[in-house]
C-alpha positions as a Markdown table, in Angstrom:
| # | Residue | x | y | z |
|---|---|---|---|---|
| 1 | Met | 0.0 | 0.0 | 0.0 |
| 2 | His | 1.3 | 3.5 | -0.9 |
| 3 | Glu | 2.3 | 5.7 | 1.9 |
| 4 | Lys | -0.3 | 8.4 | 1.0 |
| 5 | Glu | -3.0 | 5.8 | 1.1 |
| 6 | Gln | -1.9 | 4.6 | 4.5 |
| 7 | Leu | -2.0 | 8.1 | 5.8 |
| 8 | Glu | -5.5 | 8.6 | 4.6 |
| 9 | Arg | -6.7 | 5.2 | 6.0 |
| 10 | Leu | -5.0 | 6.1 | 9.3 |
| 11 | Ser | -6.9 | 9.5 | 9.4 |
| 12 | Thr | -10.2 | 7.6 | 8.8 |
| 13 | Ser | -9.4 | 5.1 | 11.5 |
| 14 | Val | -8.5 | 7.8 | 14.0 |
| 15 | Leu | -11.7 | 9.6 | 13.3 |
| 16 | Lys | -13.7 | 6.4 | 13.9 |
| 17 | Ile | -11.8 | 5.8 | 17.2 |
| 18 | Arg | -12.6 | 9.3 | 18.4 |
| 19 | Glu | -16.3 | 8.9 | 17.5 |
| 20 | Ala | -16.4 | 5.5 | 19.3 |
| 21 | Leu | -14.7 | 6.9 | 22.4 |
| 22 | Ser | -17.0 | 9.9 | 22.6 |
| 23 | Gln | -19.8 | 7.5 | 23.5 |
| 24 | Arg | -18.1 | 6.8 | 26.8 |
| 25 | Ile | -15.5 | 9.6 | 27.3 |
| 26 | Val | -16.4 | 13.2 | 27.5 |
| 27 | Gly | -13.8 | 15.7 | 26.4 |
| 28 | Gln | -10.1 | 14.7 | 26.9 |
| 29 | Asn | -9.4 | 15.2 | 23.2 |
| 30 | Glu | -5.8 | 16.2 | 23.8 |
| 31 | Val | -5.2 | 13.2 | 26.1 |
| 32 | Ile | -6.7 | 10.9 | 23.5 |
| 33 | Ser | -4.3 | 12.3 | 20.9 |
| 34 | Asp | -1.3 | 11.8 | 23.2 |
| 35 | Leu | -2.4 | 8.2 | 23.9 |
| 36 | Leu | -2.7 | 7.4 | 20.2 |
| 37 | Ala | 0.6 | 9.1 | 19.3 |
| 38 | Cys | 2.3 | 7.1 | 22.1 |
| 39 | Phe | 0.8 | 3.9 | 20.9 |
| 40 | Leu | 1.7 | 4.5 | 17.2 |
| 41 | Ala | 5.3 | 5.3 | 18.2 |
| 42 | Gly | 5.6 | 2.1 | 20.2 |
| 43 | Gly | 6.2 | 3.7 | 23.6 |
| 44 | His | 4.7 | 3.2 | 27.0 |
| 45 | Cys | 2.7 | 5.8 | 28.9 |
| 46 | Leu | 2.4 | 7.2 | 32.4 |
| 47 | Leu | -0.9 | 8.7 | 33.3 |
| 48 | Ile | -1.0 | 11.2 | 36.2 |
| 49 | Gly | -4.4 | 12.4 | 37.5 |
| 50 | Val | -6.6 | 12.4 | 40.6 |
| 51 | Pro | -9.1 | 9.6 | 41.1 |
| 52 | Gly | -12.4 | 9.8 | 39.2 |
| 53 | Leu | -11.2 | 11.1 | 35.9 |
| 54 | Ala | -12.0 | 7.9 | 33.9 |
| 55 | Lys | -8.4 | 6.9 | 33.3 |
| 56 | Thr | -9.2 | 3.2 | 33.5 |
| 57 | Met | -12.4 | 3.6 | 31.4 |
| 58 | Leu | -10.5 | 5.5 | 28.7 |
| 59 | Ile | -7.8 | 2.8 | 28.4 |
| 60 | Gln | -10.3 | -0.1 | 28.4 |
| 61 | Ser | -12.4 | 1.7 | 25.8 |
| 62 | Leu | -9.4 | 2.3 | 23.6 |
| 63 | Ser | -8.4 | -1.4 | 23.8 |
| 64 | Glu | -12.0 | -2.3 | 22.6 |
| 65 | Cys | -11.8 | 0.1 | 19.7 |
| 66 | Leu | -8.4 | -1.3 | 18.7 |
| 67 | Asp | -9.6 | -4.9 | 19.2 |
| 68 | Leu | -6.7 | -5.7 | 21.5 |
| 69 | Gln | -6.5 | -7.9 | 24.6 |
| 70 | Phe | -6.6 | -5.8 | 27.8 |
| 71 | Asn | -5.5 | -6.7 | 31.4 |
| 72 | Arg | -5.6 | -4.6 | 34.5 |
| 73 | Ile | -3.2 | -5.1 | 37.4 |
| 74 | Gln | -4.0 | -3.4 | 40.6 |
| 75 | Phe | -0.7 | -2.5 | 42.3 |
| 76 | Thr | -0.7 | -3.0 | 46.0 |
| 77 | Pro | 2.0 | -3.2 | 48.7 |
| 78 | Asp | 1.8 | -7.0 | 48.9 |
| 79 | Leu | 1.9 | -7.6 | 45.1 |
| 80 | Met | 4.8 | -9.9 | 44.1 |
| 81 | Pro | 6.8 | -9.9 | 40.8 |
| 82 | Ser | 5.4 | -13.3 | 39.9 |
| 83 | Asp | 1.8 | -11.9 | 40.2 |
| 84 | Ile | 2.7 | -9.8 | 37.2 |
| 85 | Thr | 5.0 | -11.9 | 35.0 |
| 86 | Gly | 3.7 | -15.4 | 36.0 |
| 87 | Ser | 5.3 | -18.3 | 37.7 |
| 88 | Glu | 6.2 | -22.0 | 37.2 |
| 89 | Ile | 4.0 | -24.6 | 38.9 |
| 90 | Leu | 4.5 | -28.3 | 39.3 |
| 91 | His | 2.1 | -30.1 | 36.9 |
| 92 | Glu | 1.3 | -33.8 | 37.2 |
| 93 | Asp | 0.1 | -35.9 | 34.2 |
| 94 | Arg | -2.7 | -38.1 | 35.7 |
| 95 | Asn | -2.3 | -40.6 | 32.9 |
| 96 | Thr | 1.4 | -41.2 | 33.1 |
| 97 | Gly | 2.2 | -39.9 | 36.6 |
| 98 | Thr | 5.0 | -37.8 | 35.3 |
| 99 | Arg | 5.7 | -34.4 | 36.8 |
| 100 | Glu | 7.1 | -31.3 | 35.2 |
| 101 | Phe | 7.3 | -27.6 | 35.8 |
| 102 | Arg | 5.1 | -25.5 | 33.6 |
| 103 | Phe | 5.1 | -21.7 | 33.2 |
| 104 | Ile | 1.7 | -20.1 | 33.8 |
| 105 | Gln | 1.6 | -16.7 | 32.2 |
| 106 | Gly | 0.7 | -13.7 | 34.3 |
| 107 | Pro | -1.5 | -10.7 | 33.3 |
| 108 | Val | 1.5 | -9.0 | 31.7 |
| 109 | Phe | 0.9 | -11.3 | 28.7 |
| 110 | Ser | -1.5 | -9.0 | 27.0 |
| 111 | Asn | -1.6 | -6.4 | 24.3 |
| 112 | Ile | -2.5 | -3.5 | 26.7 |
| 113 | Val | -1.6 | -3.7 | 30.3 |
| 114 | Leu | -2.9 | -1.2 | 32.8 |
| 115 | Ala | -0.6 | -0.9 | 35.8 |
| 116 | Asp | -3.1 | 0.8 | 38.1 |
| 117 | Glu | -1.5 | 3.0 | 40.8 |
| 118 | Ile | 2.0 | 1.6 | 40.0 |
| 119 | Asn | 3.6 | 3.6 | 42.8 |
| 120 | Arg | 1.6 | 1.7 | 45.4 |
| 121 | Thr | 4.0 | -1.3 | 45.2 |
| 122 | Pro | 7.6 | -1.6 | 46.2 |
| 123 | Pro | 10.4 | -1.2 | 43.6 |
| 124 | Lys | 11.1 | -4.9 | 43.6 |
| 125 | Thr | 7.7 | -5.5 | 42.1 |
| 126 | Gln | 7.8 | -2.3 | 39.9 |
| 127 | Ser | 11.0 | -3.6 | 38.3 |
| 128 | Ala | 9.1 | -6.8 | 37.2 |
| 129 | Leu | 7.9 | -4.6 | 34.2 |
| 130 | Leu | 11.4 | -3.4 | 33.2 |
| 131 | Gln | 12.3 | -6.2 | 30.9 |
| 132 | Ala | 8.8 | -6.5 | 29.5 |
| 133 | Met | 8.7 | -2.7 | 28.7 |
| 134 | Gln | 12.2 | -2.5 | 27.2 |
| 135 | Glu | 12.5 | -5.9 | 25.3 |
| 136 | Gly | 8.9 | -7.2 | 25.1 |
| 137 | Gln | 10.0 | -10.4 | 26.9 |
| 138 | Val | 9.7 | -12.1 | 30.3 |
| 139 | Thr | 12.4 | -14.3 | 31.7 |
| 140 | Ser | 11.5 | -17.0 | 34.3 |
| 141 | Ser | 13.7 | -19.8 | 35.6 |
| 142 | Gly | 16.2 | -19.3 | 32.8 |
| 143 | His | 13.5 | -19.4 | 30.0 |
| 144 | Thr | 12.6 | -16.3 | 28.0 |
| 145 | Tyr | 9.0 | -15.9 | 26.8 |
| 146 | Ser | 8.0 | -13.3 | 24.1 |
| 147 | Leu | 5.1 | -11.0 | 24.9 |
| 148 | Pro | 2.3 | -10.5 | 22.4 |
| 149 | Arg | 2.7 | -7.8 | 19.8 |
| 150 | Pro | 1.8 | -5.0 | 20.1 |
| 151 | Phe | 2.6 | -4.7 | 23.8 |
| 152 | Trp | 1.7 | -1.4 | 25.5 |
| 153 | Val | 2.0 | -0.6 | 29.2 |
| 154 | Leu | -0.1 | 2.3 | 30.7 |
| 155 | Ala | 0.6 | 3.1 | 34.3 |
| 156 | Thr | -1.5 | 5.4 | 36.5 |
| 157 | Gln | -0.4 | 7.5 | 39.5 |
| 158 | Asn | -2.3 | 9.6 | 42.0 |
| 159 | Pro | -0.5 | 13.0 | 42.4 |
| 160 | Ile | -2.3 | 13.8 | 45.7 |
| 161 | Glu | -1.7 | 11.0 | 48.1 |
| 162 | Gln | 2.0 | 10.2 | 48.7 |
| 163 | Glu | 1.7 | 8.4 | 52.0 |
| 164 | Gly | 2.5 | 4.7 | 51.6 |
| 165 | Thr | 3.7 | 5.0 | 48.1 |
| 166 | Tyr | 7.0 | 4.1 | 46.4 |
| 167 | Pro | 8.1 | 6.7 | 43.8 |
| 168 | Leu | 9.3 | 5.2 | 40.5 |
| 169 | Pro | 13.1 | 5.1 | 40.2 |
| 170 | Glu | 14.4 | 7.4 | 37.4 |
| 171 | Ala | 15.5 | 4.3 | 35.4 |
| 172 | Gln | 12.0 | 3.0 | 35.3 |
| 173 | Gln | 10.5 | 6.4 | 34.6 |
| 174 | Asp | 12.8 | 6.7 | 31.6 |
| 175 | Arg | 11.2 | 3.5 | 30.1 |
| 176 | Phe | 7.9 | 5.5 | 29.7 |
| 177 | Met | 7.8 | 7.5 | 26.5 |
| 178 | Phe | 5.1 | 9.8 | 27.7 |
| 179 | Ser | 3.9 | 11.3 | 31.0 |
| 180 | Ile | 0.4 | 12.6 | 30.5 |
| 181 | Glu | -1.2 | 14.8 | 33.0 |
| 182 | Ile | -5.0 | 14.5 | 33.1 |
| 183 | Asp | -6.8 | 17.6 | 34.6 |
| 184 | Tyr | -10.3 | 18.1 | 35.8 |
| 185 | Pro | -13.0 | 18.6 | 33.1 |
| 186 | Asp | -14.4 | 22.0 | 32.4 |
| 187 | Tyr | -17.9 | 23.0 | 33.5 |
| 188 | Asp | -19.7 | 22.0 | 30.3 |
| 189 | Ala | -17.9 | 18.7 | 30.1 |
| 190 | Glu | -18.7 | 17.9 | 33.7 |
| 191 | Leu | -22.3 | 18.7 | 33.1 |
| 192 | Gln | -22.4 | 16.2 | 30.3 |
| 193 | Ile | -20.6 | 13.6 | 32.3 |
| 194 | Val | -23.1 | 13.8 | 35.1 |
| 195 | Arg | -26.1 | 13.6 | 32.6 |
| 196 | Thr | -24.8 | 10.6 | 30.8 |
| 197 | Thr | -23.5 | 8.6 | 33.8 |
| 198 | Thr | -26.5 | 9.0 | 36.1 |
| 199 | Ser | -29.0 | 7.3 | 33.7 |
| 200 | Lys | -29.0 | 3.8 | 32.3 |
| 201 | Gln | -26.9 | 3.4 | 29.3 |
| 202 | Asp | -25.6 | 0.2 | 27.5 |
| 203 | Val | -22.8 | 1.4 | 25.3 |
| 204 | Ile | -21.0 | -1.5 | 23.5 |
| 205 | Leu | -17.9 | -0.4 | 21.6 |
| 206 | Lys | -17.0 | -2.4 | 18.4 |
| 207 | Pro | -13.5 | -2.7 | 17.0 |
| 208 | Val | -12.9 | 0.0 | 14.4 |
| 209 | Cys | -9.3 | -0.9 | 13.5 |
| 210 | Ser | -7.8 | -4.4 | 13.0 |
| 211 | Leu | -4.6 | -5.5 | 14.6 |
| 212 | Lys | -3.0 | -5.8 | 11.1 |
| 213 | Glu | -3.8 | -2.2 | 10.3 |
| 214 | Met | -2.4 | -0.9 | 13.6 |
| 215 | Leu | 0.9 | -2.7 | 13.0 |
| 216 | Leu | 1.1 | -1.2 | 9.5 |
| 217 | Tyr | 0.4 | 2.3 | 11.0 |
| 218 | Arg | 3.2 | 1.7 | 13.6 |
| 219 | Asp | 5.6 | 0.9 | 10.8 |
| 220 | Leu | 4.5 | 4.0 | 9.0 |
| 221 | Val | 5.8 | 6.1 | 12.0 |
| 222 | Trp | 9.3 | 4.7 | 11.5 |
| 223 | Asn | 9.3 | 5.1 | 7.7 |
| 224 | Ile | 8.1 | 8.7 | 7.2 |
| 225 | Pro | 10.9 | 11.2 | 6.5 |
| 226 | Ile | 11.9 | 14.0 | 8.8 |
| 227 | Ala | 14.0 | 17.2 | 8.2 |
| 228 | Glu | 17.4 | 17.4 | 9.6 |
| 229 | Ser | 16.5 | 20.8 | 11.2 |
| 230 | Val | 13.8 | 19.1 | 13.2 |
| 231 | Ile | 16.2 | 16.4 | 14.5 |
| 232 | Asn | 18.7 | 19.1 | 15.4 |
| 233 | Ala | 16.0 | 21.0 | 17.3 |
| 234 | Ala | 15.1 | 17.9 | 19.3 |
| 235 | Val | 18.6 | 17.0 | 20.2 |
| 236 | Ser | 19.4 | 20.7 | 21.2 |
| 237 | Leu | 16.3 | 20.8 | 23.4 |
| 238 | Val | 17.2 | 17.6 | 25.3 |
| 239 | Arg | 20.9 | 18.6 | 25.7 |
| 240 | Ala | 19.8 | 21.9 | 27.1 |
| 241 | Thr | 18.0 | 20.1 | 30.0 |
| 242 | Arg | 21.4 | 19.0 | 31.4 |
| 243 | Pro | 22.7 | 21.5 | 33.9 |
| 244 | Lys | 26.4 | 20.7 | 33.2 |
| 245 | Asp | 26.0 | 21.1 | 29.4 |
| 246 | Pro | 27.1 | 24.5 | 28.0 |
| 247 | Ser | 23.9 | 24.8 | 26.1 |
| 248 | Cys | 21.8 | 24.8 | 29.3 |
| 249 | Pro | 20.4 | 28.3 | 29.9 |
| 250 | Asp | 21.7 | 30.0 | 33.0 |
| 251 | Ser | 18.2 | 30.9 | 34.0 |
| 252 | Ile | 17.2 | 27.2 | 34.7 |
| 253 | Lys | 20.6 | 25.7 | 35.8 |
| 254 | Pro | 19.8 | 26.4 | 39.5 |
| 255 | Phe | 16.5 | 24.5 | 39.1 |
| 256 | Leu | 17.9 | 21.2 | 37.7 |
| 257 | Thr | 19.9 | 18.4 | 39.2 |
| 258 | Trp | 19.7 | 16.0 | 36.2 |
| 259 | Gly | 18.5 | 16.3 | 32.7 |
| 260 | Ala | 17.1 | 14.0 | 30.1 |
| 261 | Gly | 19.2 | 11.3 | 28.4 |
| 262 | Pro | 19.4 | 10.3 | 24.7 |
| 263 | Arg | 16.3 | 8.3 | 24.9 |
| 264 | Ala | 14.4 | 11.5 | 25.2 |
| 265 | Ser | 15.8 | 12.7 | 21.9 |
| 266 | Gln | 14.6 | 9.5 | 20.3 |
| 267 | Tyr | 11.2 | 9.8 | 21.8 |
| 268 | Leu | 10.8 | 13.4 | 20.7 |
| 269 | Ile | 11.4 | 12.5 | 17.1 |
| 270 | Leu | 9.1 | 9.4 | 17.2 |
| 271 | Ala | 6.4 | 11.4 | 19.0 |
| 272 | Ala | 6.7 | 14.3 | 16.4 |
| 273 | Lys | 6.3 | 11.7 | 13.6 |
| 274 | Ala | 3.2 | 10.2 | 15.3 |
| 275 | Tyr | 1.6 | 13.6 | 15.8 |
| 276 | Ala | 2.2 | 14.4 | 12.1 |
| 277 | Ile | 0.6 | 11.2 | 10.7 |
| 278 | Leu | -2.3 | 11.5 | 13.1 |
| 279 | Glu | -3.1 | 14.8 | 11.3 |
| 280 | Asn | -2.4 | 13.3 | 7.9 |
| 281 | Arg | 0.8 | 15.2 | 7.3 |
| 282 | Pro | 3.7 | 13.6 | 5.5 |
| 283 | Thr | 6.4 | 14.9 | 7.7 |
| 284 | Pro | 6.7 | 16.5 | 11.2 |
| 285 | Asp | 7.8 | 20.1 | 11.8 |
| 286 | Ile | 9.1 | 22.1 | 14.8 |
| 287 | Asn | 5.7 | 22.6 | 16.2 |
| 288 | Asp | 5.4 | 18.8 | 16.7 |
| 289 | Ile | 8.6 | 18.9 | 18.7 |
| 290 | Arg | 7.2 | 21.7 | 20.9 |
| 291 | Arg | 4.0 | 19.6 | 21.4 |
| 292 | Ala | 5.9 | 16.5 | 22.3 |
| 293 | Ala | 8.3 | 18.3 | 24.7 |
| 294 | Tyr | 5.9 | 18.3 | 27.7 |
| 295 | Pro | 4.9 | 14.6 | 27.8 |
| 296 | Val | 8.4 | 13.4 | 26.8 |
| 297 | Leu | 10.5 | 15.6 | 29.2 |
| 298 | Arg | 8.4 | 16.3 | 32.3 |
| 299 | His | 9.1 | 13.0 | 34.0 |
| 300 | Arg | 12.8 | 13.0 | 33.0 |
| 301 | Leu | 13.8 | 16.3 | 34.6 |
| 302 | Val | 15.0 | 16.0 | 38.2 |
| 303 | Arg | 14.4 | 19.3 | 39.9 |
| 304 | Ser | 16.8 | 20.7 | 42.5 |
| 305 | Phe | 16.0 | 21.8 | 46.0 |
| 306 | His | 15.8 | 25.4 | 44.8 |
| 307 | Ala | 13.1 | 24.5 | 42.2 |
| 308 | Glu | 11.0 | 22.8 | 44.9 |
| 309 | Val | 11.3 | 25.7 | 47.3 |
| 310 | Asp | 10.4 | 28.3 | 44.6 |
| 311 | Asn | 7.6 | 26.0 | 43.3 |
| 312 | Ile | 9.1 | 25.8 | 39.8 |
| 313 | Ser | 7.4 | 22.9 | 38.1 |
| 314 | Gln | 8.8 | 20.7 | 35.3 |
| 315 | Asn | 6.3 | 22.2 | 33.0 |
| 316 | Arg | 7.5 | 25.7 | 33.7 |
| 317 | Ile | 11.1 | 24.6 | 33.1 |
| 318 | Ile | 10.1 | 23.1 | 29.8 |
| 319 | Glu | 8.3 | 26.3 | 28.8 |
| 320 | Ile | 11.4 | 28.3 | 29.5 |
| 321 | Leu | 13.5 | 25.9 | 27.5 |
| 322 | Leu | 11.2 | 26.0 | 24.5 |
| 323 | Asp | 11.2 | 29.8 | 24.5 |
| 324 | Thr | 15.0 | 29.9 | 24.7 |
| 325 | Ile | 16.1 | 26.9 | 22.5 |
| 326 | Ile | 13.3 | 26.6 | 19.9 |
| 327 | Arg | 12.0 | 29.9 | 18.5 |
């Protein structure tokens, strides 16, 4: 299929997905765009928002639209790594009496995995997702098992309650391509939410895009061309987040302890490409880099004590960087 035809078919599929999601989800158009871009680029996503904003419903509804297998894991302090990846059990054949160990797959063996309140479980259990997220594999008792393709992890965090939680290590946060902040709905959207959710409704979502099509669209992200100037802008922006780098503006050096690594540059380019094809454009531009900067960088910037005291958020630091580096 020609690239132009693929772009047109993707635009049609995205429109159908949005129409289907609108039957359950009110508003959140920008969040939906970010989720679709993250999925097309092959990255994982961290969703941050207070309870009651329909994060779980949004992810489950999206999996139904894409006709993908969905599993939800509720992270708790007593959750063990084997509860996520699976474990080996001793199986006995009743006919022959022979015994052997068999691997029983855990909930991570799914196309879409929702790690609900991922910071509620200790780092030992959080790290059970590292190999799965990075390599698409799970190793148990010396055997490696491949996860289904596509494989997409979406983790949620509650930004309010921090007592009894275990903040994600920087190494694991770096595995997430996007960090998406979900805010309260506006007045009109909340009115519509209350109207539609306080009366009986039976909304059944049907798949609007096949697995084969989604895999083709994912390949399209990697194949579309991108201008060298856009790549330079992405790399320059990421390098400017490192306080020891000469390109880091003096105005933000006191607010940063550590900046983003090379993976952020890669994700900026992939996200820019994904945003472009979602809007049926053949190649991304600088504005796509600006748009991707917030979800890609906000969880990769380690603020200093001065930034916390002065209440300088990651979003504010990114805003200053964009105004300084990308004009």
